[in-house]
C-alpha positions in Angstrom: -43.2 85.4 -2.0 -41.6 86.0 1.4 -39.1 88.5 2.7 -36.8 88.1 5.7 -36.4 91.7 6.8 -33.8 91.0 9.4 -31.1 88.2 9.3 -27.4 87.8 9.9 -26.3 85.8 7.0 -22.6 85.9 7.9 -23.4 84.1 11.1 -25.6 81.3 10.0 -24.4 77.7 10.1 -23.6 76.6 6.6 -22.7 73.0 7.5 -26.1 71.6 6.2 -25.2 73.3 2.9 -21.6 71.8 2.7 -20.3 75.2 3.8 -21.4 76.7 0.5 -23.4 79.9 0.7 -24.6 79.5 -2.9 -26.3 76.2 -1.9 -28.0 78.0 1.0 -29.2 80.7 -1.4 -30.5 78.0 -3.8 -32.7 76.6 -1.0 -33.9 80.1 -0.1 -35.0 80.6 -3.7 -36.7 77.2 -3.7 -38.6 78.3 -0.6 -39.8 81.5 -2.3 -37.7 83.8 -0.2 -37.8 86.9 -2.5 -35.5 89.2 -0.6 -33.2 89.1 2.5 -31.9 92.1 4.5 -28.6 91.2 6.0 -28.0 93.2 9.2 -24.7 94.5 10.4 -23.6 94.0 14.0 -20.1 95.5 14.1 -17.6 97.1 11.7 -14.9 94.5 12.2 -16.9 91.8 10.5 -18.5 94.1 8.0 -16.1 93.6 5.1 -16.4 89.8 5.3 -20.2 90.2 5.4 -20.2 92.3 2.3 -17.9 89.9 0.5 -20.2 87.0 1.4 -23.4 88.5 -0.1 -21.9 90.3 -3.1 -23.4 89.0 -6.3 -26.7 88.1 -4.9 -29.2 90.7 -6.1 -31.9 89.5 -3.7 -29.8 90.5 -0.7 -29.5 94.0 0.7 -27.5 95.1 3.7 -27.3 97.6 6.5 -24.4 99.2 8.3 -24.2 99.8 12.0 -22.9 98.7 15.4 -25.2 96.7 17.8 -25.8 98.4 21.2 -24.3 95.4 23.1 -21.0 95.3 21.2 -18.3 97.1 23.3 -14.8 95.9 22.4 -15.1 97.2 18.9 -14.7 100.3 16.7 -17.4 102.8 17.6 -18.2 104.7 14.3 -18.6 108.4 14.1 -21.5 109.9 12.2 -19.2 110.7 9.3 -18.0 107.1 9.1 -21.5 105.7 9.1 -22.5 108.2 6.3 -19.5 107.0 4.2 -20.3 103.3 4.7 -24.0 103.9 4.2 -23.8 105.5 0.8 -23.8 102.5 -1.5 -27.1 101.6 -3.1 -27.2 98.1 -1.6 -27.0 99.6 1.9 -30.6 100.3 2.5 -30.7 101.0 6.2 -28.7 102.0 9.3 -28.3 99.6 12.2 -29.0 97.6 14.0 -28.8 100.2 16.6 -30.7 101.1 19.8 -30.6 100.4 23.5 -30.2 97.1 25.4 -30.3 97.2 29.2 -30.6 93.4 29.5 -27.0 92.6 28.6 -25.3 95.9 29.3 -24.9 97.4 32.8 -23.4 100.4 34.5 -23.1 103.9 33.0 -24.6 103.5 29.5 -23.9 107.0 28.2 -21.7 105.4 25.5 -24.7 103.3 24.3 -26.9 106.4 24.2 -24.4 108.4 22.2 -23.9 105.5 19.7 -27.6 105.4 19.2 -27.8 109.1 18.6 -24.9 108.9 16.1 -26.8 106.3 14.1 -29.9 108.3 14.1 -28.0 111.4 12.8 -26.4 109.4 10.0 -29.7 107.8 9.0 -31.3 111.2 8.7 -28.4 112.6 6.6 -28.5 109.5 4.3 -32.3 109.4 4.3 -32.2 105.7 5.0 -34.4 104.0 7.6 -33.2 102.9 11.0 -33.2 99.3 12.3 -33.9 99.5 16.0 -33.0 97.0 18.7 -34.6 97.7 22.1 -34.5 95.4 25.1 -35.7 96.4 28.6 -35.1 100.0 27.5 -38.4 101.0 25.9 -38.8 104.4 27.7 -35.3 105.6 26.8 -35.6 104.2 23.3 -38.7 106.2 22.6 -37.3 109.3 24.3 -34.1 109.4 22.3 -36.0 108.7 19.0 -38.2 111.8 19.9 -35.3 114.0 20.9 -33.4 113.2 17.7 -36.4 113.7 15.5 -36.1 110.1 14.2 -39.6 110.3 12.8 -38.1 112.3 9.9 -36.6 109.1 8.6 -38.5 106.3 10.4 -37.6 102.7 10.3 -38.5 99.5 12.0 -38.6 98.2 15.6 -37.1 94.8 14.9 -37.8 91.5 16.8 -40.7 93.2 18.6 -41.1 92.1 22.2 -43.1 94.9 23.7 -46.8 95.6 24.2 -49.5 97.5 22.2 -48.9 100.8 23.9 -45.3 100.8 22.9 -46.2 99.7 19.4 -48.6 102.6 19.0 -46.0 105.1 20.2 -43.4 103.6 17.8 -45.9 103.8 14.9 -46.6 107.5 15.8 -42.9 108.1 15.3 -43.0 106.6 11.8 -41.7 103.2 12.7 -42.9 99.8 11.5 -43.2 96.8 13.8 -41.3 93.6 12.8 -42.3 90.2 14.2 -39.8 87.3 14.6 -40.0 83.7 15.5 -40.8 84.7 19.1 -44.4 85.2 18.0 -44.7 81.4 17.7 -43.7 80.9 21.4 -46.6 79.9 23.7 -45.7 82.6 26.3 -45.7 85.5 23.7 -49.2 86.6 24.6 -48.6 90.4 24.4 -46.8 90.1 21.1 -49.6 88.0 19.6 -52.1 90.7 20.7 -50.0 93.3 18.9 -50.0 91.1 15.8 -53.8 90.9 15.8 -54.2 94.7 16.2 -51.3 96.0 14.0 -52.5 97.9 10.9 -51.9 95.9 7.7 -49.6 98.5 6.3 -47.3 98.8 9.4 -45.7 95.3 10.0 -42.8 93.3 8.7 -41.7 89.7 9.3 -38.2 88.5 10.1 -36.1 85.6 11.4 -33.2 87.3 13.2 -31.4 84.2 12.1 -29.3 82.4 13.3 -31.0 83.4 16.5 -34.5 82.9 17.9 -35.7 79.9 15.8 -39.5 79.6 15.7 -41.5 76.7 17.0 -40.9 73.8 16.1 -37.2 74.6 15.8 -36.9 76.5 19.1 -33.5 76.0 20.6 -31.8 75.1 17.3 -30.1 77.3 14.7 -32.4 79.6 12.8 -32.5 80.1 9.1 -34.2 82.7 6.8 -36.3 79.9 5.3 -38.1 79.6 8.6 -39.7 83.1 8.1 -42.7 81.2 6.7 -43.5 80.0 10.3 -43.7 83.7 11.4 -46.1 84.4 8.5 -48.1 81.3 9.3 -48.6 82.4 13.0 -49.6 85.9 12.1 -52.0 84.6 9.5 -53.6 82.3 12.1 -53.9 85.2 14.6 -55.5 87.5 12.0 -57.8 84.9 10.4 -56.2 85.2 7.0 -53.9 83.3 4.7 -50.1 83.0 4.8 -50.0 84.3 1.3 -51.8 87.4 2.3 -49.4 88.0 5.2 -46.4 87.4 3.0 -47.8 89.8 0.4 -48.6 92.6 2.9 -45.2 92.3 4.7 -43.4 92.4 1.3 -45.3 95.4 0.2 -44.5 97.1 3.5 -40.8 96.2 3.2 -40.5 97.7 -0.2 -42.4 100.8 0.9 -40.2 101.4 4.0 -36.9 100.9 2.1 -38.0 102.6 -1.1 -37.2 99.5 -3.2 
């Protein structure tokens, strides 16, 4: 069975499923997707996201505000704690730093990141970290805020082995997305070969970053198998083995 540890179910294109989320979930079940973690991006769309997934026991959610979202409500630590209390909310994020899409004085982004870390520690729920072109500051803030006390996952991993080692030292897992199937993802493939079997997850980040052979098209959680296939090939093992390891790691990280 497969787990998609990071997807945005409220943003996927349901046209192929007659705009019926239940039909999409039927296909996910038929493709042996055992669990899906639906990741929040902002608070404005959060109620609708919760309404969409309510009633599906195989879907868990997170709460948080993406580092690139600016024209939105910026939650306080107390607000994140309140929203993060329900049992189906199993993580905080996605949060982190992104210097690729945001420019200028990014003190607001740093403070938002710190607020999420504080809330996660008080809730004792893992962090879902987004980092892009900000690896030094991401690691620095995680250290300064003692994020290793709660840990979490570096999602959609795009860095190198040195960064992976430092993240794992801070009690974080590494999650591979469809990017690992791209021909130019040489450094990521090397990390996938070296990563300890108890420290990785797999994800789609759907509807974004569809794997080869769907690159450039909408992504779906059912495509997580292509991520598992690629890691299995890199490590000289079976897709079933990779699926089982990543599932075990997911349940361990999120205490499910």
